[in-house]
N, C-alpha and C positions, 0 to 999 in steps of 0.2 A: 526477416524484418523481425527488429525486436519495439518489446511493448509494456509499458509501465500500468499497472493494475494498483491503483491506491484502493486502500481498502477504508470506507468511510464512515464513521460512529459519531453517536451525540455522547458517548457513556464512556467515562475511566474503568467499567468493570470488563477483567479478563473474559475471554471466551470459555465457557463454560467447559468442561469434560469431554462432553459430547462433540460441541464445536471442535475442541483440540484434538478429537478423533478422526474428524471429519478433514479439516484442513492438514493433518499429517499423511491422510490416504490419499488427499486432491495432489499435495507437494511429492509424493511417492509416485503417481501415475505420471507428473510434469519429467521428475529425471526418468521414467524410464521411458518416455517417448522424448528425450533429450529436448525437452521445450522450458528447461527450469535453468535460468539464467543466475537469478539472485531473488531470495526471497527472506523478510523480516519485519519484526514488530517494532513500534515507535515509541517513546513516551511521553504522557499526554501534553498537551501543550503547557502546561501551567509549569514542565521542564524546558521550555521554549526559552534559544537567546539568540536574540536581534542583533546581529554584526552589520555596522554599515561604516564601511574606512573609504569611501568613496572623497576624494578631495582630502584627505590624511585628515578625516576630521576623528576616526577613532569614535563614535559611538557604539555603546551593548549596552541591551536592556536583557534584562529578562523577561522575557515576552513574545509571544508567538507574533508572527506578520500580520495574521490578521485575527481579531476576536470575533469567533461566529460561536452559535451552537453544534455544530459539525466540524469532526474535522480528520485529520488521517493518522491511522493508528496503528498503518502497514501497509506490506507493499509486495508483489511480488514485481519482478521482470523476466518474460518470458519471449520465448525466441517461436513466430507463428510465420506461417506463408505467407498470410493473407489476412484482411480486417475480418473477414467473415468469421474465420479458425480463431482469433485471438476473441473475436466477442462473445463464441461459445466458451471460451476458455473461463475468461471473465463472468460468464452465465453461472460455470460451475463452481468458480472461488466466491461468489455471491452465494451462492446456496450452502456451499462447505462452511463459510467464515460467518453466517447469515448477518451478513452487513451488507450495504452498497459498497460498490465497485466504480470506481471511476478508470475508465480505461484510457492511456492517450497512446500512441506511436512515438516513438524513438526518431527523431530527422535526420 
C-alpha cells in the first residue's frame, strides 16, 4: 500500500539545520527499509499557479487553490503494509520535520 504524507506548515521558513539532519536520517531509514517511494519539498503558495482548461476556458492565475494560513510545503510517498504502520511512519516524519503531517492512502 502507498501513502502520501503531506508536510503542513504556516510559515515559509526553511527547515533548521537540526530539522534537516533529522529529516535526512528519517529519509535514510525509509530507504533502508524499502519504504521510500518519493520525497520532496514544495515552493510556497505565493509561487502557485492555478490552471483550469475545462471546457477550453484556458484560465490561468498565479495563486494557490485555497487561500489559507496553513499549506503543504513538502511530501513523502511511502510504501507500508497497513494503515497502522503508515501512521507510525507519519508520526516519525512529524517529529523529524517538526511540522504537522497529513496522511492519506493512495487508492
